[in-house]
CHARMM internal coordinates of N, CA and C (Angstrom, degrees):
IC EDIT
DIST 1 N 1 CA 1.4285
DIST 1 CA 1 C 1.5306
ANGL 1 N 1 CA 1 C 109.97
DIST 1 C 2 N 1.3163
ANGL 1 CA 1 C 2 N 119.32
DIHE 1 N 1 CA 1 C 2 N 134.00
DIST 2 N 2 CA 1.4687
ANGL 1 C 2 N 2 CA 120.84
DIHE 1 CA 1 C 2 N 2 CA -177.87
DIST 2 CA 2 C 1.5392
ANGL 2 N 2 CA 2 C 111.47
DIHE 1 C 2 N 2 CA 2 C -67.60
DIST 2 C 3 N 1.3182
ANGL 2 CA 2 C 3 N 114.43
DIHE 2 N 2 CA 2 C 3 N 146.40
DIST 3 N 3 CA 1.4474
ANGL 2 C 3 N 3 CA 120.54
DIHE 2 CA 2 C 3 N 3 CA 178.48
DIST 3 CA 3 C 1.5244
ANGL 3 N 3 CA 3 C 108.12
DIHE 2 C 3 N 3 CA 3 C -125.01
DIST 3 C 4 N 1.3427
ANGL 3 CA 3 C 4 N 117.91
DIHE 3 N 3 CA 3 C 4 N 156.15
DIST 4 N 4 CA 1.4565
ANGL 3 C 4 N 4 CA 121.15
DIHE 3 CA 3 C 4 N 4 CA -179.50
DIST 4 CA 4 C 1.5420
ANGL 4 N 4 CA 4 C 110.99
DIHE 3 C 4 N 4 CA 4 C -65.51
DIST 4 C 5 N 1.3150
ANGL 4 CA 4 C 5 N 115.11
DIHE 4 N 4 CA 4 C 5 N 139.26
DIST 5 N 5 CA 1.4558
ANGL 4 C 5 N 5 CA 119.30
DIHE 4 CA 4 C 5 N 5 CA 178.64
DIST 5 CA 5 C 1.5246
ANGL 5 N 5 CA 5 C 111.42
DIHE 4 C 5 N 5 CA 5 C -73.67
DIST 5 C 6 N 1.3403
ANGL 5 CA 5 C 6 N 116.61
DIHE 5 N 5 CA 5 C 6 N -34.97
DIST 6 N 6 CA 1.4748
ANGL 5 C 6 N 6 CA 121.51
DIHE 5 CA 5 C 6 N 6 CA 179.01
DIST 6 CA 6 C 1.4996
ANGL 6 N 6 CA 6 C 110.38
DIHE 5 C 6 N 6 CA 6 C -131.33
DIST 6 C 7 N 1.3278
ANGL 6 CA 6 C 7 N 116.05
DIHE 6 N 6 CA 6 C 7 N 154.34
DIST 7 N 7 CA 1.4537
ANGL 6 C 7 N 7 CA 120.97
DIHE 6 CA 6 C 7 N 7 CA 178.85
DIST 7 CA 7 C 1.5265
ANGL 7 N 7 CA 7 C 109.31
DIHE 6 C 7 N 7 CA 7 C -69.42
DIST 7 C 8 N 1.3264
ANGL 7 CA 7 C 8 N 116.25
DIHE 7 N 7 CA 7 C 8 N 137.88
DIST 8 N 8 CA 1.4621
ANGL 7 C 8 N 8 CA 121.83
DIHE 7 CA 7 C 8 N 8 CA 176.30
DIST 8 CA 8 C 1.5138
ANGL 8 N 8 CA 8 C 108.27
DIHE 7 C 8 N 8 CA 8 C -76.70
DIST 8 C 9 N 1.3092
ANGL 8 CA 8 C 9 N 117.49
DIHE 8 N 8 CA 8 C 9 N 126.65
DIST 9 N 9 CA 1.4850
ANGL 8 C 9 N 9 CA 120.57
DIHE 8 CA 8 C 9 N 9 CA -176.90
DIST 9 CA 9 C 1.4988
ANGL 9 N 9 CA 9 C 110.37
DIHE 8 C 9 N 9 CA 9 C -73.07
DIST 9 C 10 N 1.3348
ANGL 9 CA 9 C 10 N 115.63
DIHE 9 N 9 CA 9 C 10 N 162.39
DIST 10 N 10 CA 1.4693
ANGL 9 C 10 N 10 CA 120.95
DIHE 9 CA 9 C 10 N 10 CA 178.10
DIST 10 CA 10 C 1.5370
ANGL 10 N 10 CA 10 C 110.74
DIHE 9 C 10 N 10 CA 10 C -60.41
DIST 10 C 11 N 1.3034
ANGL 10 CA 10 C 11 N 115.81
DIHE 10 N 10 CA 10 C 11 N -37.71
DIST 11 N 11 CA 1.4745
ANGL 10 C 11 N 11 CA 119.56
DIHE 10 CA 10 C 11 N 11 CA 179.73
DIST 11 CA 11 C 1.5095
ANGL 11 N 11 CA 11 C 112.74
DIHE 10 C 11 N 11 CA 11 C -63.11
DIST 11 C 12 N 1.3438
ANGL 11 CA 11 C 12 N 116.85
DIHE 11 N 11 CA 11 C 12 N -48.17
DIST 12 N 12 CA 1.4594
ANGL 11 C 12 N 12 CA 120.45
DIHE 11 CA 11 C 12 N 12 CA 178.82
DIST 12 CA 12 C 1.5175
ANGL 12 N 12 CA 12 C 112.37
DIHE 11 C 12 N 12 CA 12 C -63.92
DIST 12 C 13 N 1.3388
ANGL 12 CA 12 C 13 N 115.01
DIHE 12 N 12 CA 12 C 13 N -41.08
DIST 13 N 13 CA 1.4564
ANGL 12 C 13 N 13 CA 119.48
DIHE 12 CA 12 C 13 N 13 CA 178.86
DIST 13 CA 13 C 1.5462
ANGL 13 N 13 CA 13 C 111.23
DIHE 12 C 13 N 13 CA 13 C -60.64
DIST 13 C 14 N 1.3367
ANGL 13 CA 13 C 14 N 115.86
DIHE 13 N 13 CA 13 C 14 N -45.97
DIST 14 N 14 CA 1.4404
ANGL 13 C 14 N 14 CA 120.79
DIHE 13 CA 13 C 14 N 14 CA -179.64
DIST 14 CA 14 C 1.5114
ANGL 14 N 14 CA 14 C 112.66
DIHE 13 C 14 N 14 CA 14 C -68.51
DIST 14 C 15 N 1.3398
ANGL 14 CA 14 C 15 N 117.39
DIHE 14 N 14 CA 14 C 15 N -36.30
DIST 15 N 15 CA 1.4650
ANGL 14 C 15 N 15 CA 119.89
DIHE 14 CA 14 C 15 N 15 CA 175.96
DIST 15 CA 15 C 1.5234
ANGL 15 N 15 CA 15 C 111.01
DIHE 14 C 15 N 15 CA 15 C -63.25
DIST 15 C 16 N 1.3200
ANGL 15 CA 15 C 16 N 116.60
DIHE 15 N 15 CA 15 C 16 N -38.25
DIST 16 N 16 CA 1.4553
ANGL 15 C 16 N 16 CA 120.98
DIHE 15 CA 15 C 16 N 16 CA 179.65
DIST 16 CA 16 C 1.5324
ANGL 16 N 16 CA 16 C 109.43
DIHE 15 C 16 N 16 CA 16 C -65.51
DIST 16 C 17 N 1.3185
ANGL 16 CA 16 C 17 N 117.91
DIHE 16 N 16 CA 16 C 17 N -34.90
DIST 17 N 17 CA 1.4450
ANGL 16 C 17 N 17 CA 122.26
DIHE 16 CA 16 C 17 N 17 CA -177.48
DIST 17 CA 17 C 1.5341
ANGL 17 N 17 CA 17 C 113.53
DIHE 16 C 17 N 17 CA 17 C -85.42
DIST 17 C 18 N 1.3296
ANGL 17 CA 17 C 18 N 118.23
DIHE 17 N 17 CA 17 C 18 N -1.10
DIST 18 N 18 CA 1.4579
ANGL 17 C 18 N 18 CA 121.75
DIHE 17 CA 17 C 18 N 18 CA -175.71
DIST 18 CA 18 C 1.5144
ANGL 18 N 18 CA 18 C 113.15
DIHE 17 C 18 N 18 CA 18 C -61.48
DIST 18 C 19 N 1.2964
ANGL 18 CA 18 C 19 N 118.76
DIHE 18 N 18 CA 18 C 19 N -25.44
DIST 19 N 19 CA 1.4757
ANGL 18 C 19 N 19 CA 122.81
DIHE 18 CA 18 C 19 N 19 CA -177.16
DIST 19 CA 19 C 1.5453
ANGL 19 N 19 CA 19 C 111.94
DIHE 18 C 19 N 19 CA 19 C -96.73
DIST 19 C 20 N 1.3144
ANGL 19 CA 19 C 20 N 118.65
DIHE 19 N 19 CA 19 C 20 N 4.16
DIST 20 N 20 CA 1.4432
ANGL 19 C 20 N 20 CA 121.40
DIHE 19 CA 19 C 20 N 20 CA -176.52
DIST 20 CA 20 C 1.5300
ANGL 20 N 20 CA 20 C 114.29
DIHE 19 C 20 N 20 CA 20 C -87.21
DIST 20 C 21 N 1.3196
ANGL 20 CA 20 C 21 N 117.73
DIHE 20 N 20 CA 20 C 21 N -6.63
DIST 21 N 21 CA 1.4755
ANGL 20 C 21 N 21 CA 120.86
DIHE 20 CA 20 C 21 N 21 CA -175.76
DIST 21 CA 21 C 1.5281
ANGL 21 N 21 CA 21 C 108.52
DIHE 20 C 21 N 21 CA 21 C -67.43
DIST 21 C 22 N 1.3470
ANGL 21 CA 21 C 22 N 116.28
DIHE 21 N 21 CA 21 C 22 N 146.01
DIST 22 N 22 CA 1.4460
ANGL 21 C 22 N 22 CA 122.50
DIHE 21 CA 21 C 22 N 22 CA 176.41
DIST 22 CA 22 C 1.5141
ANGL 22 N 22 CA 22 C 111.06
DIHE 21 C 22 N 22 CA 22 C -87.52
DIST 22 C 23 N 1.3191
ANGL 22 CA 22 C 23 N 116.49
DIHE 22 N 22 CA 22 C 23 N 140.11
DIST 23 N 23 CA 1.4698
ANGL 22 C 23 N 23 CA 121.43
DIHE 22 CA 22 C 23 N 23 CA 177.51
DIST 23 CA 23 C 1.5205
ANGL 23 N 23 CA 23 C 109.19
DIHE 22 C 23 N 23 CA 23 C -94.88
DIST 23 C 24 N 1.3265
ANGL 23 CA 23 C 24 N 115.61
DIHE 23 N 23 CA 23 C 24 N 150.48
DIST 24 N 24 CA 1.4695
ANGL 23 C 24 N 24 CA 120.60
DIHE 23 CA 23 C 24 N 24 CA 173.75
DIST 24 CA 24 C 1.5164
ANGL 24 N 24 CA 24 C 106.30
DIHE 23 C 24 N 24 CA 24 C -78.96
DIST 24 C 25 N 1.3470
ANGL 24 CA 24 C 25 N 117.82
DIHE 24 N 24 CA 24 C 25 N 127.33
DIST 25 N 25 CA 1.4648
ANGL 24 C 25 N 25 CA 119.55
DIHE 24 CA 24 C 25 N 25 CA -178.09
DIST 25 CA 25 C 1.5241
ANGL 25 N 25 CA 25 C 110.33
DIHE 24 C 25 N 25 CA 25 C -66.65
DIST 25 C 26 N 1.3505
ANGL 25 CA 25 C 26 N 115.59
DIHE 25 N 25 CA 25 C 26 N 140.46
DIST 26 N 26 CA 1.4546
ANGL 25 C 26 N 26 CA 121.75
DIHE 25 CA 25 C 26 N 26 CA 177.34
DIST 26 CA 26 C 1.5066
ANGL 26 N 26 CA 26 C 110.20
DIHE 25 C 26 N 26 CA 26 C -75.38
DIST 26 C 27 N 1.3245
ANGL 26 CA 26 C 27 N 116.69
DIHE 26 N 26 CA 26 C 27 N 137.78
DIST 27 N 27 CA 1.4567
ANGL 26 C 27 N 27 CA 121.34
DIHE 26 CA 26 C 27 N 27 CA -178.39
DIST 27 CA 27 C 1.5290
ANGL 27 N 27 CA 27 C 106.87
DIHE 26 C 27 N 27 CA 27 C -130.68
DIST 27 C 28 N 1.3404
ANGL 27 CA 27 C 28 N 116.78
DIHE 27 N 27 CA 27 C 28 N 130.20
DIST 28 N 28 CA 1.4406
ANGL 27 C 28 N 28 CA 123.27
DIHE 27 CA 27 C 28 N 28 CA 175.72
DIST 28 CA 28 C 1.5145
ANGL 28 N 28 CA 28 C 110.84
DIHE 27 C 28 N 28 CA 28 C -97.93
DIST 28 C 29 N 1.3223
ANGL 28 CA 28 C 29 N 116.25
DIHE 28 N 28 CA 28 C 29 N 163.92
DIST 29 N 29 CA 1.4415
ANGL 28 C 29 N 29 CA 121.40
DIHE 28 CA 28 C 29 N 29 CA 177.91
DIST 29 CA 29 C 1.5032
ANGL 29 N 29 CA 29 C 109.72
DIHE 28 C 29 N 29 CA 29 C -128.94
DIST 29 C 30 N 1.3276
ANGL 29 CA 29 C 30 N 117.47
DIHE 29 N 29 CA 29 C 30 N 126.19
DIST 30 N 30 CA 1.4394
ANGL 29 C 30 N 30 CA 122.64
DIHE 29 CA 29 C 30 N 30 CA 179.16
DIST 30 CA 30 C 1.5259
ANGL 30 N 30 CA 30 C 109.36
DIHE 29 C 30 N 30 CA 30 C -90.85
DIST 30 C 31 N 1.3483
ANGL 30 CA 30 C 31 N 118.63
DIHE 30 N 30 CA 30 C 31 N 114.33
DIST 31 N 31 CA 1.4440
ANGL 30 C 31 N 31 CA 121.50
DIHE 30 CA 30 C 31 N 31 CA -176.03
DIST 31 CA 31 C 1.5274
ANGL 31 N 31 CA 31 C 112.01
DIHE 30 C 31 N 31 CA 31 C -67.55
DIST 31 C 32 N 1.3214
ANGL 31 CA 31 C 32 N 116.17
DIHE 31 N 31 CA 31 C 32 N -36.81
DIST 32 N 32 CA 1.4742
ANGL 31 C 32 N 32 CA 119.84
DIHE 31 CA 31 C 32 N 32 CA -176.26
DIST 32 CA 32 C 1.5219
ANGL 32 N 32 CA 32 C 111.31
DIHE 31 C 32 N 32 CA 32 C -66.68
DIST 32 C 33 N 1.3318
ANGL 32 CA 32 C 33 N 117.54
DIHE 32 N 32 CA 32 C 33 N -45.96
DIST 33 N 33 CA 1.4583
ANGL 32 C 33 N 33 CA 121.79
DIHE 32 CA 32 C 33 N 33 CA -178.18
DIST 33 CA 33 C 1.5206
ANGL 33 N 33 CA 33 C 112.58
DIHE 32 C 33 N 33 CA 33 C -92.26
DIST 33 C 34 N 1.3175
ANGL 33 CA 33 C 34 N 117.37
DIHE 33 N 33 CA 33 C 34 N -19.65
DIST 34 N 34 CA 1.4603
ANGL 33 C 34 N 34 CA 121.34
DIHE 33 CA 33 C 34 N 34 CA 179.56
DIST 34 CA 34 C 1.5097
ANGL 34 N 34 CA 34 C 112.06
DIHE 33 C 34 N 34 CA 34 C 71.64
DIST 34 C 35 N 1.3625
ANGL 34 CA 34 C 35 N 117.75
DIHE 34 N 34 CA 34 C 35 N 34.57
DIST 35 N 35 CA 1.4542
ANGL 34 C 35 N 35 CA 121.64
DIHE 34 CA 34 C 35 N 35 CA -178.52
DIST 35 CA 35 C 1.5189
ANGL 35 N 35 CA 35 C 109.93
DIHE 34 C 35 N 35 CA 35 C -126.71
DIST 35 C 36 N 1.3506
ANGL 35 CA 35 C 36 N 115.10
DIHE 35 N 35 CA 35 C 36 N 153.87
DIST 36 N 36 CA 1.4558
ANGL 35 C 36 N 36 CA 121.97
DIHE 35 CA 35 C 36 N 36 CA 176.26
DIST 36 CA 36 C 1.5301
ANGL 36 N 36 CA 36 C 109.90
DIHE 35 C 36 N 36 CA 36 C -88.49
DIST 36 C 37 N 1.3497
ANGL 36 CA 36 C 37 N 116.94
DIHE 36 N 36 CA 36 C 37 N 147.73
DIST 37 N 37 CA 1.4554
ANGL 36 C 37 N 37 CA 120.71
DIHE 36 CA 36 C 37 N 37 CA 179.76
DIST 37 CA 37 C 1.5160
ANGL 37 N 37 CA 37 C 109.02
DIHE 36 C 37 N 37 CA 37 C -157.86
DIST 37 C 38 N 1.3482
ANGL 37 CA 37 C 38 N 116.06
DIHE 37 N 37 CA 37 C 38 N 168.98
DIST 38 N 38 CA 1.4584
ANGL 37 C 38 N 38 CA 121.99
DIHE 37 CA 37 C 38 N 38 CA 174.89
DIST 38 CA 38 C 1.5379
ANGL 38 N 38 CA 38 C 109.39
DIHE 37 C 38 N 38 CA 38 C -72.02
DIST 38 C 39 N 1.3304
ANGL 38 CA 38 C 39 N 117.96
DIHE 38 N 38 CA 38 C 39 N 133.32
DIST 39 N 39 CA 1.4693
ANGL 38 C 39 N 39 CA 118.62
DIHE 38 CA 38 C 39 N 39 CA -177.90
DIST 39 CA 39 C 1.5335
ANGL 39 N 39 CA 39 C 111.34
DIHE 38 C 39 N 39 CA 39 C -65.61
DIST 39 C 40 N 1.3317
ANGL 39 CA 39 C 40 N 115.27
DIHE 39 N 39 CA 39 C 40 N 145.67
DIST 40 N 40 CA 1.4651
ANGL 39 C 40 N 40 CA 124.61
DIHE 39 CA 39 C 40 N 40 CA 179.43
DIST 40 CA 40 C 1.5159
ANGL 40 N 40 CA 40 C 111.33
DIHE 39 C 40 N 40 CA 40 C 62.93
DIST 40 C 41 N 1.3288
ANGL 40 CA 40 C 41 N 119.37
DIHE 40 N 40 CA 40 C 41 N 26.73
DIST 41 N 41 CA 1.4349
ANGL 40 C 41 N 41 CA 123.90
DIHE 40 CA 40 C 41 N 41 CA 177.25
DIST 41 CA 41 C 1.5355
ANGL 41 N 41 CA 41 C 108.89
DIHE 40 C 41 N 41 CA 41 C -133.06
DIST 41 C 42 N 1.3573
ANGL 41 CA 41 C 42 N 114.42
DIHE 41 N 41 CA 41 C 42 N 145.94
DIST 42 N 42 CA 1.4654
ANGL 41 C 42 N 42 CA 117.66
DIHE 41 CA 41 C 42 N 42 CA 172.02
DIST 42 CA 42 C 1.5139
ANGL 42 N 42 CA 42 C 108.63
DIHE 41 C 42 N 42 CA 42 C -73.31
DIST 42 C 43 N 1.3170
ANGL 42 CA 42 C 43 N 115.73
DIHE 42 N 42 CA 42 C 43 N 151.29
DIST 43 N 43 CA 1.4746
ANGL 42 C 43 N 43 CA 119.78
DIHE 42 CA 42 C 43 N 43 CA -179.28
DIST 43 CA 43 C 1.5114
ANGL 43 N 43 CA 43 C 110.18
DIHE 42 C 43 N 43 CA 43 C -136.10
DIST 43 C 44 N 1.3156
ANGL 43 CA 43 C 44 N 114.73
DIHE 43 N 43 CA 43 C 44 N 152.15
DIST 44 N 44 CA 1.4727
ANGL 43 C 44 N 44 CA 122.21
DIHE 43 CA 43 C 44 N 44 CA 178.70
DIST 44 CA 44 C 1.5237
ANGL 44 N 44 CA 44 C 108.42
DIHE 43 C 44 N 44 CA 44 C -89.80
DIST 44 C 45 N 1.3030
ANGL 44 CA 44 C 45 N 116.31
DIHE 44 N 44 CA 44 C 45 N 118.23
DIST 45 N 45 CA 1.4592
ANGL 44 C 45 N 45 CA 121.55
DIHE 44 CA 44 C 45 N 45 CA 179.81
DIST 45 CA 45 C 1.5106
ANGL 45 N 45 CA 45 C 110.83
DIHE 44 C 45 N 45 CA 45 C -81.39
DIST 45 C 46 N 1.2945
ANGL 45 CA 45 C 46 N 116.07
DIHE 45 N 45 CA 45 C 46 N 173.66
DIST 46 N 46 CA 1.4888
ANGL 45 C 46 N 46 CA 120.13
DIHE 45 CA 45 C 46 N 46 CA -178.27
DIST 46 CA 46 C 1.5294
ANGL 46 N 46 CA 46 C 111.48
DIHE 45 C 46 N 46 CA 46 C -68.50
DIST 46 C 47 N 1.3298
ANGL 46 CA 46 C 47 N 118.49
DIHE 46 N 46 CA 46 C 47 N -18.06
DIST 47 N 47 CA 1.4844
ANGL 46 C 47 N 47 CA 120.33
DIHE 46 CA 46 C 47 N 47 CA 177.62
DIST 47 CA 47 C 1.5356
ANGL 47 N 47 CA 47 C 111.89
DIHE 46 C 47 N 47 CA 47 C -82.99
DIST 47 C 48 N 1.3392
ANGL 47 CA 47 C 48 N 118.58
DIHE 47 N 47 CA 47 C 48 N -5.11
DIST 48 N 48 CA 1.4560
ANGL 47 C 48 N 48 CA 123.34
DIHE 47 CA 47 C 48 N 48 CA 177.34
DIST 48 CA 48 C 1.5059
ANGL 48 N 48 CA 48 C 114.43
DIHE 47 C 48 N 48 CA 48 C 95.95
DIST 48 C 49 N 1.3210
ANGL 48 CA 48 C 49 N 119.13
DIHE 48 N 48 CA 48 C 49 N -6.99
DIST 49 N 49 CA 1.4363
ANGL 48 C 49 N 49 CA 123.29
DIHE 48 CA 48 C 49 N 49 CA 179.35
DIST 49 CA 49 C 1.5191
ANGL 49 N 49 CA 49 C 110.15
DIHE 48 C 49 N 49 CA 49 C -90.45
DIST 49 C 50 N 1.3652
ANGL 49 CA 49 C 50 N 116.28
DIHE 49 N 49 CA 49 C 50 N 156.79
DIST 50 N 50 CA 1.4600
ANGL 49 C 50 N 50 CA 120.65
DIHE 49 CA 49 C 50 N 50 CA 177.47
DIST 50 CA 50 C 1.5148
ANGL 50 N 50 CA 50 C 109.17
DIHE 49 C 50 N 50 CA 50 C -100.97
DIST 50 C 51 N 1.3541
ANGL 50 CA 50 C 51 N 115.10
DIHE 50 N 50 CA 50 C 51 N 135.24
DIST 51 N 51 CA 1.4590
ANGL 50 C 51 N 51 CA 120.69
DIHE 50 CA 50 C 51 N 51 CA -177.95
DIST 51 CA 51 C 1.5163
ANGL 51 N 51 CA 51 C 109.88
DIHE 50 C 51 N 51 CA 51 C -122.27
DIST 51 C 52 N 1.3431
ANGL 51 CA 51 C 52 N 116.49
DIHE 51 N 51 CA 51 C 52 N 150.26
DIST 52 N 52 CA 1.4565
ANGL 51 C 52 N 52 CA 123.36
DIHE 51 CA 51 C 52 N 52 CA 173.53
DIST 52 CA 52 C 1.5145
ANGL 52 N 52 CA 52 C 107.43
DIHE 51 C 52 N 52 CA 52 C -145.56
DIST 52 C 53 N 1.3076
ANGL 52 CA 52 C 53 N 117.40
DIHE 52 N 52 CA 52 C 53 N 124.66
DIST 53 N 53 CA 1.4575
ANGL 52 C 53 N 53 CA 125.34
DIHE 52 CA 52 C 53 N 53 CA 179.80
DIST 53 CA 53 C 1.5292
ANGL 53 N 53 CA 53 C 111.49
DIHE 52 C 53 N 53 CA 53 C 54.87
DIST 53 C 54 N 1.3173
ANGL 53 CA 53 C 54 N 117.09
DIHE 53 N 53 CA 53 C 54 N 39.43
DIST 54 N 54 CA 1.4511
ANGL 53 C 54 N 54 CA 122.08
DIHE 53 CA 53 C 54 N 54 CA 175.79
DIST 54 CA 54 C 1.5130
ANGL 54 N 54 CA 54 C 114.81
DIHE 53 C 54 N 54 CA 54 C 83.01
DIST 54 C 55 N 1.3403
ANGL 54 CA 54 C 55 N 118.48
DIHE 54 N 54 CA 54 C 55 N 0.14
DIST 55 N 55 CA 1.4459
ANGL 54 C 55 N 55 CA 120.40
DIHE 54 CA 54 C 55 N 55 CA -177.69
DIST 55 CA 55 C 1.5284
ANGL 55 N 55 CA 55 C 109.55
DIHE 54 C 55 N 55 CA 55 C -116.27
DIST 55 C 56 N 1.3106
ANGL 55 CA 55 C 56 N 116.54
DIHE 55 N 55 CA 55 C 56 N 142.38
DIST 56 N 56 CA 1.4774
ANGL 55 C 56 N 56 CA 121.03
DIHE 55 CA 55 C 56 N 56 CA 177.98
DIST 56 CA 56 C 1.5182
ANGL 56 N 56 CA 56 C 108.54
DIHE 55 C 56 N 56 CA 56 C -76.00
DIST 56 C 57 N 1.3311
ANGL 56 CA 56 C 57 N 117.07
DIHE 56 N 56 CA 56 C 57 N 122.05
DIST 57 N 57 CA 1.4723
ANGL 56 C 57 N 57 CA 120.65
DIHE 56 CA 56 C 57 N 57 CA -179.30
DIST 57 CA 57 C 1.5139
ANGL 57 N 57 CA 57 C 112.48
DIHE 56 C 57 N 57 CA 57 C -105.44
DIST 57 C 58 N 1.3413
ANGL 57 CA 57 C 58 N 117.51
DIHE 57 N 57 CA 57 C 58 N -29.88
DIST 58 N 58 CA 1.4655
ANGL 57 C 58 N 58 CA 122.06
DIHE 57 CA 57 C 58 N 58 CA 177.01
DIST 58 CA 58 C 1.5212
ANGL 58 N 58 CA 58 C 106.53
DIHE 57 C 58 N 58 CA 58 C -132.06
DIST 58 C 59 N 1.3428
ANGL 58 CA 58 C 59 N 116.86
DIHE 58 N 58 CA 58 C 59 N 117.14
DIST 59 N 59 CA 1.4645
ANGL 58 C 59 N 59 CA 118.94
DIHE 58 CA 58 C 59 N 59 CA -179.45
DIST 59 CA 59 C 1.5247
ANGL 59 N 59 CA 59 C 112.74
DIHE 58 C 59 N 59 CA 59 C -67.71
DIST 59 C 60 N 1.3028
ANGL 59 CA 59 C 60 N 115.53
DIHE 59 N 59 CA 59 C 60 N 161.97
DIST 60 N 60 CA 1.4610
ANGL 59 C 60 N 60 CA 120.38
DIHE 59 CA 59 C 60 N 60 CA 179.51
DIST 60 CA 60 C 1.5036
ANGL 60 N 60 CA 60 C 110.18
DIHE 59 C 60 N 60 CA 60 C -69.95
DIST 60 C 61 N 1.3363
ANGL 60 CA 60 C 61 N 117.71
DIHE 60 N 60 CA 60 C 61 N 146.07
DIST 61 N 61 CA 1.4371
ANGL 60 C 61 N 61 CA 122.68
DIHE 60 CA 60 C 61 N 61 CA 178.13
DIST 61 CA 61 C 1.5463
ANGL 61 N 61 CA 61 C 109.92
DIHE 60 C 61 N 61 CA 61 C -76.22
DIST 61 C 62 N 1.3059
ANGL 61 CA 61 C 62 N 114.78
DIHE 61 N 61 CA 61 C 62 N 141.59
DIST 62 N 62 CA 1.4696
ANGL 61 C 62 N 62 CA 121.06
DIHE 61 CA 61 C 62 N 62 CA 177.47
DIST 62 CA 62 C 1.5286
ANGL 62 N 62 CA 62 C 107.63
DIHE 61 C 62 N 62 CA 62 C -93.25
DIST 62 C 63 N 1.2971
ANGL 62 CA 62 C 63 N 116.66
DIHE 62 N 62 CA 62 C 63 N 133.36
DIST 63 N 63 CA 1.4828
ANGL 62 C 63 N 63 CA 120.39
DIHE 62 CA 62 C 63 N 63 CA -179.63
DIST 63 CA 63 C 1.5107
ANGL 63 N 63 CA 63 C 108.51
DIHE 62 C 63 N 63 CA 63 C -71.57
DIST 63 C 64 N 1.3561
ANGL 63 CA 63 C 64 N 116.69
DIHE 63 N 63 CA 63 C 64 N 124.11
DIST 64 N 64 CA 1.4689
ANGL 63 C 64 N 64 CA 121.32
DIHE 63 CA 63 C 64 N 64 CA -179.83
DIST 64 CA 64 C 1.5202
ANGL 64 N 64 CA 64 C 112.14
DIHE 63 C 64 N 64 CA 64 C -82.60
DIST 64 C 65 N 1.3009
ANGL 64 CA 64 C 65 N 119.34
DIHE 64 N 64 CA 64 C 65 N -25.05
DIST 65 N 65 CA 1.4533
ANGL 64 C 65 N 65 CA 121.81
DIHE 64 CA 64 C 65 N 65 CA -178.91
DIST 65 CA 65 C 1.5171
ANGL 65 N 65 CA 65 C 113.05
DIHE 64 C 65 N 65 CA 65 C -62.67
DIST 65 C 66 N 1.3154
ANGL 65 CA 65 C 66 N 116.98
DIHE 65 N 65 CA 65 C 66 N -39.12
DIST 66 N 66 CA 1.4359
ANGL 65 C 66 N 66 CA 121.40
DIHE 65 CA 65 C 66 N 66 CA 179.68
DIST 66 CA 66 C 1.5422
ANGL 66 N 66 CA 66 C 109.99
DIHE 65 C 66 N 66 CA 66 C -67.71
DIST 66 C 67 N 1.3189
ANGL 66 CA 66 C 67 N 117.34
DIHE 66 N 66 CA 66 C 67 N -40.27
DIST 67 N 67 CA 1.4731
ANGL 66 C 67 N 67 CA 120.85
DIHE 66 CA 66 C 67 N 67 CA 178.90
DIST 67 CA 67 C 1.5110
ANGL 67 N 67 CA 67 C 110.64
DIHE 66 C 67 N 67 CA 67 C -67.71
DIST 67 C 68 N 1.3277
ANGL 67 CA 67 C 68 N 118.26
DIHE 67 N 67 CA 67 C 68 N -41.63
DIST 68 N 68 CA 1.4567
ANGL 67 C 68 N 68 CA 120.85
DIHE 67 CA 67 C 68 N 68 CA -177.83
DIST 68 CA 68 C 1.5455
ANGL 68 N 68 CA 68 C 112.08
DIHE 67 C 68 N 68 CA 68 C -65.08
DIST 68 C 69 N 1.3206
ANGL 68 CA 68 C 69 N 117.59
DIHE 68 N 68 CA 68 C 69 N -36.52
DIST 69 N 69 CA 1.4532
ANGL 68 C 69 N 69 CA 120.51
DIHE 68 CA 68 C 69 N 69 CA -179.18
DIST 69 CA 69 C 1.5281
ANGL 69 N 69 CA 69 C 109.94
DIHE 68 C 69 N 69 CA 69 C -71.88
DIST 69 C 70 N 1.3516
ANGL 69 CA 69 C 70 N 117.93
DIHE 69 N 69 CA 69 C 70 N -34.07
DIST 70 N 70 CA 1.4552
ANGL 69 C 70 N 70 CA 120.52
DIHE 69 CA 69 C 70 N 70 CA 178.94
DIST 70 CA 70 C 1.5290
ANGL 70 N 70 CA 70 C 112.09
DIHE 69 C 70 N 70 CA 70 C -69.89
DIST 70 C 71 N 1.3187
ANGL 70 CA 70 C 71 N 117.13
DIHE 70 N 70 CA 70 C 71 N -39.26
DIST 71 N 71 CA 1.4613
ANGL 70 C 71 N 71 CA 120.47
DIHE 70 CA 70 C 71 N 71 CA -177.60
DIST 71 CA 71 C 1.5338
ANGL 71 N 71 CA 71 C 111.68
DIHE 70 C 71 N 71 CA 71 C -76.08
DIST 71 C 72 N 1.3178
ANGL 71 CA 71 C 72 N 117.87
DIHE 71 N 71 CA 71 C 72 N -24.34
DIST 72 N 72 CA 1.4722
ANGL 71 C 72 N 72 CA 121.35
DIHE 71 CA 71 C 72 N 72 CA -179.62
DIST 72 CA 72 C 1.5024
ANGL 72 N 72 CA 72 C 112.08
DIHE 71 C 72 N 72 CA 72 C -73.18
DIST 72 C 73 N 1.2864
ANGL 72 CA 72 C 73 N 118.49
DIHE 72 N 72 CA 72 C 73 N -25.58
DIST 73 N 73 CA 1.4750
ANGL 72 C 73 N 73 CA 122.82
DIHE 72 CA 72 C 73 N 73 CA -176.63
DIST 73 CA 73 C 1.4831
ANGL 73 N 73 CA 73 C 113.11
DIHE 72 C 73 N 73 CA 73 C -78.31
END
COOR INIT
IC SEED 1 N 1 CA 1 C
IC BUILD
């Protein structure tokens, strides 16, 4: 197995590791819904609808099972 010809210095080792730090993820806050979300992304609110920039883009799904049981009776 190959081995290093020279010892890696502390400076080179630390420069190599300079990109290994973890970043804190960015979090946005929607004032209309009062929920946190990833910035520049649509998010699913607690009501089941998807929102982007304060506007509802995909409405919440209606449960069909409840409707089917009511009409069957």
